[in-house]
All heavy atoms as an XYZ file, in Angstrom:
766
protein
N       0.824     -1.203     -0.003
C       0.006      0.004      0.002
C       0.859      1.259     -0.007
O       0.530      2.232     -0.634
C      -0.927     -0.054      1.222
C      -1.917      1.054      1.236
S      -3.102      0.800     -0.106
C      -4.242      2.043      0.236
N       1.976      1.207      0.735
C       2.854      2.351      0.810
C       3.471      2.644     -0.557
O       3.572      3.794     -0.959
C       3.960      2.108      1.840
C       4.785      3.324      2.154
C       5.757      3.026      3.288
C       6.554      4.260      3.633
N       7.502      4.027      4.720
N       3.820      1.572     -1.311
C       4.374      1.770     -2.658
C       3.347      2.437     -3.556
O       3.689      3.313     -4.357
C       4.797      0.429     -3.257
C       6.025     -0.161     -2.671
C       6.373     -1.443     -3.369
C       7.595     -2.118     -2.722
N       7.929     -3.379     -3.361
N       2.094      2.022     -3.428
C       1.035      2.624     -4.246
C       0.912      4.110     -3.965
O       0.772      4.924     -4.879
C      -0.300      1.912     -4.011
C      -1.431      2.526     -4.741
C      -1.595      2.258     -6.105
C      -2.311      3.383     -4.119
C      -2.624      2.854     -6.803
C      -3.345      3.966     -4.818
C      -3.511      3.711     -6.169
N       0.961      4.476     -2.704
C       0.856      5.893     -2.325
C       1.997      6.703     -2.893
O       1.796      7.826     -3.376
C       0.787      6.043     -0.813
N       3.188      6.150     -2.859
C       4.354      6.851     -3.408
C       4.216      7.015     -4.929
O       4.463      8.100     -5.460
C       5.661      6.095     -3.041
C       5.892      6.183     -1.535
C       6.846      6.670     -3.807
C       6.997      5.320     -1.024
N       3.804      5.951     -5.583
C       3.644      6.010     -7.044
C       2.543      6.993     -7.417
O       2.687      7.783     -8.348
C       3.372      4.610     -7.602
C       4.598      3.724     -7.438
C       2.890      4.658     -9.055
C       4.364      2.260     -7.737
N       1.435      6.961     -6.661
C       0.339      7.890     -6.934
C       0.780      9.357     -6.765
O       0.413     10.230     -7.552
C      -0.851      7.570     -6.054
N       1.536      9.600     -5.704
C       2.036     10.966     -5.449
C       2.969     11.420     -6.564
O       2.891     12.565     -7.035
C       2.718     11.033     -4.101
N       3.859     10.530     -6.998
C       4.774     10.893     -8.065
C       4.030     11.146     -9.378
O       4.329     12.077    -10.108
C       5.798      9.775     -8.264
N       3.036     10.314     -9.670
C       2.244     10.509    -10.894
C       1.476     11.836    -10.848
O       1.398     12.541    -11.858
C       1.295      9.343    -11.075
N       0.955     12.182     -9.693
C       0.252     13.457     -9.569
C       1.185     14.629     -9.785
O       0.844     15.591    -10.450
C      -0.383     13.566     -8.179
O      -1.371     12.582     -8.017
N       2.378     14.539     -9.214
C       3.341     15.608     -9.371
C       3.751     15.770    -10.843
O       3.869     16.907    -11.339
C       4.567     15.348     -8.502
N       3.957     14.649    -11.504
C       4.338     14.720    -12.920
C       3.192     15.275    -13.775
O       3.445     16.047    -14.698
C       4.762     13.334    -13.425
C       6.104     12.846    -12.903
C       6.343     11.393    -13.372
C       7.224     13.737    -13.391
N       1.991     14.914    -13.488
C       0.877     15.412    -14.285
C       0.677     16.900    -14.092
O       0.371     17.615    -15.024
C      -0.418     14.645    -13.970
O      -0.850     14.951    -12.668
N       0.899     17.396    -12.885
C       0.797     18.822    -12.660
C       1.962     19.568    -13.300
O       1.795     20.655    -13.812
C       0.731     19.132    -11.166
C      -0.571     18.719    -10.461
C      -0.454     18.990     -8.973
C      -1.755     19.451    -11.036
N       3.147     18.972    -13.265
C       4.312     19.610    -13.876
C       4.147     19.702    -15.385
O       4.705     20.577    -16.029
C       5.567     18.834    -13.519
N       3.383     18.784    -15.951
C       3.199     18.763    -17.396
C       2.184     19.824    -17.865
O       2.040     20.050    -19.056
C       2.745     17.392    -17.864
N       1.521     20.457    -16.937
C       0.475     21.450    -17.283
C       1.120     22.831    -17.426
O       0.983     23.662    -16.542
C      -0.590     21.466    -16.231
S      -1.507     19.924    -16.095
N       1.804     23.052    -18.511
C       2.443     24.356    -18.767
C       1.526     25.238    -19.585
O       0.791     24.767    -20.429
C       3.751     24.172    -19.531
C       4.818     23.424    -18.764
O       4.668     23.300    -17.550
O       5.757     22.960    -19.372
N       1.580     26.541    -19.293
C       0.868     27.464    -20.138
C       1.640     27.637    -21.431
O       2.792     27.216    -21.530
C       0.738     28.855    -19.434
O       2.037     29.360    -19.211
C      -0.021     28.727    -18.119
N       1.026     28.258    -22.414
C       1.672     28.466    -23.701
C       2.953     29.311    -23.519
O       3.992     29.030    -24.146
C       0.720     29.132    -24.676
N       2.890     30.312    -22.680
C       4.062     31.163    -22.451
C       5.205     30.383    -21.782
O       6.367     30.528    -22.165
C       3.682     32.355    -21.577
N       4.828     29.518    -20.840
C       5.853     28.714    -20.181
C       6.462     27.700    -21.144
O       7.678     27.484    -21.139
C       5.245     27.994    -18.977
C       6.274     27.300    -18.112
C       5.658     26.610    -16.923
O       4.442     26.702    -16.673
O       6.420     25.914    -16.210
N       5.637     27.111    -21.990
C       6.137     26.177    -22.974
C       7.101     26.871    -23.932
O       8.107     26.299    -24.326
C       4.992     25.565    -23.763
C       4.200     24.552    -22.968
C       2.990     24.027    -23.717
O       2.639     24.509    -24.782
N       2.348     23.031    -23.147
N       6.773     28.117    -24.317
C       7.627     28.866    -25.223
C       8.999     29.118    -24.589
O      10.028     28.938    -25.251
C       6.968     30.198    -25.583
C       7.738     30.997    -26.609
C       6.988     32.281    -26.983
C       7.771     33.087    -27.967
N       7.086     34.330    -28.328
N       9.009     29.490    -23.313
C      10.267     29.683    -22.589
C      11.071     28.381    -22.586
O      12.286     28.376    -22.861
C      10.024     30.199    -21.166
C      11.301     30.153    -20.313
C       9.455     31.592    -21.184
N      10.401     27.266    -22.277
C      11.066     25.962    -22.247
C      11.671     25.619    -23.589
O      12.825     25.171    -23.677
C      10.108     24.856    -21.823
C       9.764     24.899    -20.350
O      10.548     25.485    -19.555
O       8.717     24.347    -19.974
N      10.901     25.811    -24.644
C      11.366     25.467    -25.998
C      12.566     26.328    -26.428
O      13.533     25.814    -27.005
C      10.220     25.603    -26.998
C       9.159     24.544    -26.846
C       7.903     24.800    -27.635
O       7.859     25.817    -28.396
O       6.933     24.046    -27.472
N      12.485     27.616    -26.143
C      13.581     28.520    -26.519
C      14.871     28.157    -25.757
O      15.941     28.136    -26.345
C      13.196     29.978    -26.251
C      12.157     30.508    -27.191
C      11.687     31.898    -26.800
O      11.849     32.347    -25.671
N      11.062     32.597    -27.747
N      14.706     27.883    -24.486
C      15.842     27.519    -23.654
C      16.474     26.235    -24.168
O      17.724     26.142    -24.288
C      15.412     27.347    -22.195
O      14.904     28.616    -21.731
C      16.543     26.922    -21.327
N      15.651     25.254    -24.432
C      16.163     23.951    -24.887
C      16.855     24.112    -26.244
O      17.899     23.478    -26.465
C      15.003     22.959    -24.978
C      15.447     21.519    -24.972
C      16.274     21.123    -23.750
O      16.004     21.591    -22.640
O      17.201     20.301    -23.924
N      16.335     24.949    -27.115
C      16.950     25.148    -28.424
C      18.351     25.790    -28.286
O      19.303     25.378    -28.963
C      16.072     26.024    -29.297
N      18.453     26.777    -27.394
C      19.750     27.427    -27.165
C      20.770     26.430    -26.597
O      21.924     26.362    -27.016
C      19.614     28.595    -26.210
C      18.928     29.808    -26.820
C      18.790     30.925    -25.804
C      17.987     32.075    -26.323
N      17.800     33.130    -25.316
N      20.331     25.651    -25.594
C      21.217     24.704    -24.972
C      21.644     23.600    -25.957
O      22.817     23.199    -25.980
C      20.548     24.069    -23.748
N      20.701     23.141    -26.765
C      21.021     22.121    -27.752
C      22.029     22.648    -28.790
O      22.931     21.929    -29.221
C      19.754     21.635    -28.468
C      18.915     20.728    -27.591
O      19.402     20.254    -26.545
O      17.721     20.503    -27.945
N      21.869     23.911    -29.179
C      22.799     24.509    -30.132
C      24.222     24.553    -29.549
O      25.187     24.264    -30.267
C      22.333     25.902    -30.529
N      24.317     24.911    -28.276
C      25.633     24.932    -27.634
C      26.247     23.538    -27.573
O      27.453     23.365    -27.811
C      25.539     25.523    -26.230
C      25.303     27.031    -26.187
C      24.899     27.464    -24.782
C      26.553     27.791    -26.615
N      25.430     22.535    -27.268
C      25.946     21.167    -27.234
C      26.360     20.671    -28.609
O      27.335     19.941    -28.745
C      24.901     20.231    -26.610
C      24.770     20.467    -25.113
C      23.715     19.616    -24.466
O      22.830     19.043    -25.155
O      23.741     19.496    -23.230
N      25.610     21.089    -29.627
C      25.986     20.716    -31.005
C      27.324     21.367    -31.377
O      28.154     20.761    -32.056
C      24.902     21.122    -31.986
C      23.648     20.274    -31.850
O      23.706     19.165    -31.309
N      22.535     20.795    -32.330
N      27.542     22.623    -30.960
C      28.815     23.282    -31.175
C      29.936     22.524    -30.483
O      31.026     22.354    -31.030
C      28.768     24.723    -30.693
C      27.934     25.649    -31.524
C      27.876     27.066    -30.922
O      28.445     27.332    -29.877
N      27.156     27.946    -31.615
N      29.664     22.080    -29.258
C      30.670     21.303    -28.504
C      31.044     20.037    -29.239
O      32.228     19.703    -29.357
C      30.169     20.985    -27.107
N      30.043     19.344    -29.772
C      30.321     18.142    -30.535
C      31.150     18.430    -31.784
O      32.075     17.682    -32.110
C      29.006     17.447    -30.956
C      28.253     16.879    -29.755
O      28.864     16.677    -28.682
O      27.018     16.631    -29.893
N      30.811     19.517    -32.469
C      31.560     19.898    -33.670
C      33.003     20.248    -33.348
O      33.923     19.851    -34.097
C      30.877     21.098    -34.352
N      33.237     20.902    -32.214
C      34.599     21.251    -31.826
C      35.402     19.976    -31.533
O      36.545     19.840    -31.930
C      34.593     22.183    -30.579
C      35.960     22.288    -29.955
C      34.073     23.573    -30.957
N      34.778     19.033    -30.857
C      35.466     17.792    -30.531
C      35.827     17.003    -31.786
O      36.870     16.392    -31.868
C      34.573     16.906    -29.653
C      34.613     17.307    -28.211
C      34.019     16.215    -27.320
N      34.125     16.620    -25.945
C      33.168     17.224    -25.269
N      32.028     17.480    -25.842
N      33.353     17.575    -24.016
N      34.951     17.017    -32.765
C      35.160     16.240    -33.987
C      36.056     16.956    -34.993
O      36.580     16.316    -35.907
C      33.813     15.944    -34.641
C      32.945     15.021    -33.799
C      31.507     14.920    -34.285
O      31.181     15.519    -35.348
O      30.715     14.232    -33.628
N      36.263     18.261    -34.808
C      36.998     19.058    -35.793
C      38.445     18.630    -35.969
O      38.940     18.498    -37.070
C      36.913     20.523    -35.433
N      39.157     18.457    -34.859
C      40.589     18.169    -34.943
C      40.985     17.243    -33.767
O      41.360     17.717    -32.717
C      41.400     19.479    -34.866
C      42.884     19.238    -35.022
O      43.284     18.116    -35.405
O      43.641     20.190    -34.769
N      40.893     15.945    -34.000
C      41.252     15.022    -32.920
C      42.749     14.863    -32.690
O      43.160     14.125    -31.852
C      40.609     13.705    -33.393
C      40.609     13.827    -34.886
C      40.421     15.276    -35.185
N      43.551     15.583    -33.448
C      45.002     15.410    -33.370
C      45.661     16.259    -32.331
O      45.371     16.213    -31.129
N      46.600     17.105    -32.786
C      47.461     17.881    -31.908
C      46.663     18.817    -30.986
O      47.012     18.992    -29.829
C      48.438     18.751    -32.787
C      49.308     19.632    -31.918
C      49.274     17.855    -33.670
N      45.601     19.373    -31.487
C      44.839     20.343    -30.710
C      43.711     19.700    -29.890
O      42.817     20.420    -29.423
C      44.233     21.406    -31.628
C      45.293     22.233    -32.302
O      46.301     22.575    -31.692
N      45.102     22.545    -33.564
N      43.747     18.420    -29.732
C      42.623     17.746    -29.088
C      42.374     18.210    -27.647
O      41.242     18.322    -27.226
C      42.784     16.216    -29.127
O      43.935     15.838    -28.402
N      43.455     18.526    -26.901
C      43.248     18.977    -25.521
C      42.613     20.355    -25.487
O      41.760     20.646    -24.664
C      44.582     18.995    -24.777
C      45.092     17.612    -24.419
C      46.398     17.642    -23.662
O      47.117     18.630    -23.705
N      46.696     16.545    -22.993
N      43.050     21.229    -26.392
C      42.473     22.566    -26.486
C      41.011     22.452    -26.902
O      40.135     23.122    -26.326
C      43.259     23.442    -27.483
C      42.560     24.769    -27.704
C      44.670     23.659    -26.973
N      40.739     21.624    -27.913
C      39.356     21.448    -28.385
C      38.479     20.865    -27.293
O      37.318     21.248    -27.170
C      39.324     20.582    -29.626
C      39.864     21.310    -30.845
O      39.988     22.526    -30.865
N      40.194     20.570    -31.879
N      39.030     19.933    -26.554
C      38.250     19.316    -25.454
C      37.879     20.379    -24.423
O      36.740     20.400    -23.925
C      39.034     18.195    -24.823
C      38.274     17.357    -23.836
C      37.110     16.587    -24.459
O      37.170     16.206    -25.637
O      36.112     16.376    -23.741
N      38.810     21.257    -24.107
C      38.541     22.326    -23.150
C      37.457     23.278    -23.676
O      36.557     23.693    -22.931
C      39.796     23.093    -22.841
N      37.539     23.606    -24.989
C      36.517     24.473    -25.587
C      35.171     23.778    -25.563
O      34.152     24.406    -25.248
C      36.891     24.798    -27.037
C      38.010     25.781    -27.185
C      38.313     26.038    -28.663
C      39.511     26.913    -28.856
N      39.816     27.129    -30.287
N      35.157     22.505    -25.881
C      33.887     21.746    -25.902
C      33.297     21.656    -24.504
O      32.077     21.832    -24.313
C      34.130     20.350    -26.468
N      34.149     21.435    -23.501
C      33.669     21.378    -22.123
C      33.059     22.721    -21.706
O      32.016     22.767    -21.040
C      34.801     21.012    -21.174
C      35.223     19.545    -21.282
O      34.478     18.759    -21.878
O      36.312     19.220    -20.762
N      33.689     23.804    -22.119
C      33.204     25.135    -21.822
C      31.832     25.381    -22.447
O      30.909     25.923    -21.813
C      34.202     26.191    -22.300
O      33.669     27.475    -22.107
N      31.668     24.930    -23.693
C      30.366     25.073    -24.368
C      29.292     24.253    -23.666
O      28.149     24.694    -23.525
C      30.495     24.650    -25.826
C      31.256     25.631    -26.726
C      31.580     24.965    -28.067
C      30.415     26.904    -26.944
N      29.638     23.059    -23.216
C      28.671     22.213    -22.495
C      28.288     22.832    -21.152
O      27.135     22.757    -20.728
C      29.197     20.814    -22.334
C      29.188     20.033    -23.655
C      29.731     18.626    -23.528
O      30.436     18.329    -22.540
O      29.455     17.831    -24.448
N      29.254     23.459    -20.497
C      28.971     24.143    -19.244
C      28.022     25.322    -19.489
O      27.102     25.566    -18.691
C      30.239     24.605    -18.560
C      31.054     23.455    -17.987
C      32.425     23.859    -17.478
O      32.708     25.080    -17.400
O      33.212     22.962    -17.159
N      28.237     26.040    -20.590
C      27.334     27.123    -20.953
C      25.909     26.588    -21.207
O      24.945     27.216    -20.816
C      27.825     27.877    -22.171
C      29.039     28.750    -21.918
C      29.511     29.463    -23.162
C      30.751     30.246    -22.919
N      31.255     30.901    -24.154
N      25.833     25.429    -21.847
C      24.519     24.826    -22.097
C      23.822     24.501    -20.791
O      22.598     24.710    -20.648
C      24.678     23.575    -22.961
N      24.576     24.010    -19.823
C      23.999     23.704    -18.509
C      23.475     24.986    -17.821
O      22.407     24.983    -17.220
C      25.041     23.025    -17.607
C      25.380     21.609    -18.055
O      24.601     21.036    -18.851
O      26.445     21.098    -17.645
N      24.247     26.059    -17.951
C      23.835     27.350    -17.362
C      22.572     27.845    -18.044
O      21.644     28.316    -17.394
C      24.984     28.381    -17.453
C      24.488     29.764    -17.113
C      26.135     27.979    -16.560
N      22.520     27.733    -19.377
C      21.340     28.179    -20.111
C      20.107     27.384    -19.658
O      19.048     27.963    -19.421
C      21.535     27.994    -21.646
C      20.229     28.130    -22.399
C      22.543     29.018    -22.152
N      20.274     26.077    -19.478
C      19.128     25.267    -19.014
C      18.696     25.679    -17.599
O      17.510     25.785    -17.336
C      19.516     23.790    -19.022
C      19.408     23.192    -20.387
C      19.373     21.663    -20.357
N      19.212     21.172    -21.701
C      20.206     20.847    -22.513
N      21.447     20.932    -22.100
N      19.960     20.432    -23.743
N      19.629     25.903    -16.722
C      19.312     26.294    -15.344
C      18.603     27.650    -15.336
O      17.574     27.849    -14.640
C      20.564     26.345    -14.479
N      19.117     28.616    -16.109
C      18.480     29.919    -16.187
C      17.086     29.797    -16.804
O      16.146     30.495    -16.402
C      19.338     30.890    -16.998
C      20.610     31.295    -16.294
C      21.555     32.103    -17.171
O      21.356     32.175    -18.410
O      22.519     32.677    -16.613
N      16.956     28.912    -17.786
C      15.657     28.702    -18.419
C      14.632     28.124    -17.449
O      13.466     28.506    -17.506
N      15.069     27.236    -16.590
C      14.171     26.668    -15.594
C      13.653     27.760    -14.644
O      12.465     27.822    -14.329
C      14.866     25.569    -14.788
C      15.060     24.282    -15.554
C      15.802     23.236    -14.731
O      15.790     23.305    -13.501
O      16.376     22.333    -15.368
N      14.570     28.633    -14.231
C      14.185     29.736    -13.353
C      13.203     30.661    -14.072
O      12.175     31.068    -13.522
C      15.412     30.531    -12.868
C      15.009     31.810    -12.168
C      16.279     29.645    -11.978
N      13.496     30.960    -15.338
C      12.626     31.846    -16.112
C      11.245     31.211    -16.307
O      10.230     31.880    -16.216
C      13.291     32.129    -17.475
C      12.676     33.258    -18.244
C      13.506     33.540    -19.482
C      12.929     34.697    -20.276
N      13.730     34.985    -21.488
N      11.218     29.913    -16.576
C       9.943     29.217    -16.759
C       9.138     29.203    -15.466
O       7.912     29.369    -15.488
C      10.187     27.798    -17.272
N       9.817     29.001    -14.337
C       9.132     29.035    -13.062
C       8.548     30.412    -12.771
O       7.430     30.526    -12.261
C      10.085     28.614    -11.930
C      10.425     27.144    -11.964
C      11.512     26.745    -10.971
O      11.940     27.588    -10.148
O      11.934     25.587    -10.993
N       9.298     31.441    -13.109
C       8.783     32.818    -12.939
C       7.585     33.035    -13.843
O       6.606     33.660    -13.446
C       9.874     33.846    -13.220
C      10.909     33.954    -12.164
C      11.962     34.991    -12.497
C      13.026     35.082    -11.429
N      14.051     36.064    -11.756
N       7.642     32.526    -15.067
C       6.533     32.669    -16.003
C       5.305     31.931    -15.458
O       4.191     32.440    -15.518
C       6.891     32.142    -17.386
C       5.794     32.278    -18.422
C       5.481     33.743    -18.689
O       6.354     34.539    -18.980
N       4.192     34.116    -18.587
N       5.532     30.751    -14.911
C       4.425     29.969    -14.354
C       3.777     30.725    -13.180
O       2.546     30.818    -13.088
C       4.927     28.619    -13.864
C       3.843     27.756    -13.261
C       4.357     26.415    -12.767
O       5.583     26.263    -12.553
O       3.538     25.520    -12.610
N       4.598     31.304    -12.342
C       4.074     32.073    -11.200
C       3.277     33.276    -11.685
O       2.210     33.591    -11.151
C       5.209     32.503    -10.281
N       3.799     33.943    -12.714
C       3.088     35.115    -13.275
C       1.756     34.691    -13.864
O       0.748     35.369    -13.708
C       3.977     35.813    -14.300
N       1.780     33.552    -14.577
C       0.525     33.072    -15.193
C      -0.503     32.683    -14.111
O      -1.686     32.988    -14.260
C       0.810     31.849    -16.091
C       1.559     32.224    -17.352
O       1.629     33.434    -17.689
O       2.125     31.307    -18.006
N      -0.024     32.052    -13.041
C      -0.937     31.684    -11.964
C      -1.498     32.939    -11.298
O      -2.689     32.985    -10.967
C      -0.220     30.799    -10.957
C       0.007     29.399    -11.459
C       0.802     28.555    -10.465
O       1.130     29.045     -9.358
O       1.099     27.401    -10.807
N      -0.652     33.944    -11.090
C      -1.115     35.177    -10.482
C      -2.128     35.895    -11.339
O      -3.052     36.539    -10.830
C       0.091     36.098    -10.183
N      -1.972     35.759    -12.667
C      -2.897     36.401    -13.581
C      -4.147     35.542    -13.799
O      -5.038     35.951    -14.556
C      -2.191     36.662    -14.908
N      -4.177     34.369    -13.206
C      -5.342     33.519    -13.342
C      -5.373     32.707    -14.614
O      -6.386     32.179    -15.018
N      -4.228     32.624    -15.297
C      -4.168     31.837    -16.530
C      -3.909     30.384    -16.164
O      -2.954     30.068    -15.491
C      -3.032     32.336    -17.452
C      -3.236     33.758    -17.920
C      -2.064     34.155    -18.776
C      -2.144     35.609    -19.174
N      -0.970     36.043    -19.935
N      -4.737     29.510    -16.663
C      -4.534     28.075    -16.441
C      -3.930     27.470    -17.656
O      -4.131     27.966    -18.782
C      -5.863     27.415    -16.110
N      -3.212     26.407    -17.480
C      -2.669     25.680    -18.625
C      -3.841     25.109    -19.412
O      -4.908     24.812    -18.860
C      -1.765     24.551    -18.129
N      -3.677     24.927    -20.733
C      -4.789     24.463    -21.580
C      -5.383     23.145    -21.118
O      -6.564     22.932    -21.251
C      -4.165     24.338    -22.957
C      -2.742     24.732    -22.850
C      -2.466     25.125    -21.465
N      -4.580     22.273    -20.588
C      -5.120     20.975    -20.160
C      -5.056     20.781    -18.648
O      -5.017     19.676    -18.171
C      -4.353     19.844    -20.861
C      -2.852     19.883    -20.597
O      -2.388     20.903    -20.055
O      -2.170     18.910    -20.935
N      -5.067     21.893    -17.932
C      -5.024     21.823    -16.487
C      -6.287     21.178    -15.932
O      -7.381     21.503    -16.408
C      -4.836     23.194    -15.888
N      -6.155     20.304    -14.965
C      -7.336     19.691    -14.384
C      -8.168     20.711    -13.617
O      -7.637     21.598    -13.001
C      -6.765     18.620    -13.459
C      -5.373     19.051    -13.167
C      -4.926     19.837    -14.363
N      -9.469     20.574    -13.725
C     -10.357     21.464    -13.009
C     -10.678     20.817    -11.673
O     -11.094     19.676    -11.614
C     -11.683     21.658    -13.809
C     -12.659     22.525    -13.032
C     -11.389     22.251    -15.172
N     -10.428     21.559    -10.584
C     -10.687     20.964     -9.280
C     -12.170     20.710     -9.060
O     -13.008     21.472     -9.550
C     -10.157     22.014     -8.283
C      -9.971     23.250     -9.050
C      -9.895     22.894    -10.507
N     -12.482     19.612     -8.391
C     -13.868     19.270     -8.120
C     -14.446     20.265     -7.081
O     -13.831     20.565     -6.112
C     -13.964     17.857     -7.586
N     -15.634     20.752     -7.406
C     -16.323     21.632     -6.475
C     -17.749     21.137     -6.320
O     -18.159     20.195     -7.014
C     -16.347     23.079     -6.988
O     -17.076     23.125     -8.209
C     -14.967     23.634     -7.191
N     -18.500     21.794     -5.496
C     -19.893     21.367     -5.282
C     -20.700     21.458     -6.587
O     -21.621     20.718     -6.809
C     -20.532     22.200     -4.179
N     -20.306     22.410     -7.449
C     -21.056     22.579     -8.692
C     -20.648     21.611     -9.793
O     -21.402     21.413    -10.712
C     -20.934     24.033     -9.216
O     -19.544     24.302     -9.406
C     -21.526     25.017     -8.232
N     -19.443     21.065     -9.711
C     -18.991     20.165    -10.770
C     -19.115     18.692    -10.393
O     -19.013     17.852    -11.269
C     -17.537     20.450    -11.142
O     -16.720     20.250     -9.988
C     -17.344     21.840    -11.684
N     -19.352     18.396     -9.130
C     -19.472     17.031     -8.703
C     -20.885     16.525     -9.014
O     -21.868     17.240     -8.862
C     -19.196     16.866     -7.226
C     -17.769     17.084     -6.850
C     -17.580     16.919     -5.341
O     -18.552     16.756     -4.591
O     -16.419     16.980     -4.909
N     -20.956     15.280     -9.473
C     -22.258     14.658     -9.716
C     -22.620     13.847     -8.502
O     -21.811     13.127     -7.944
C     -22.191     13.753    -10.940
C     -22.001     14.531    -12.214
C     -22.056     13.637    -13.397
C     -21.852     14.436    -14.679
N     -21.898     13.606    -15.880
N     -23.860     13.981     -8.109
C     -24.310     13.259     -6.926
C     -25.240     12.127     -7.302
O     -25.876     12.080     -8.232
C     -25.027     14.204     -5.954
C     -24.044     15.222     -5.394
C     -24.715     16.097     -4.396
C     -23.709     17.117     -3.885
N     -24.206     17.946     -2.875
């Protein structure tokens, strides 16, 4: 029974986390695109010259990947701020569950 409760709680948290507003989704998509571009650059740097300059290229690639991590972290913060602003403005996500109330419950 305890396992079921844990699984149910995790599923609920994931379903609520998936309820992004359009603005929040846009922030997520833009952030992910920027981070992916940086990681693609890192891959290109690594593949460019595996010879004499490989240590220098590896350092450049590592730096680009670290920048991608920073972009993702900043994007998460920005998305959370957007979510808070949307909630404050009363905007619900398009597929957000409607809480049961006396008027929506069937008896």
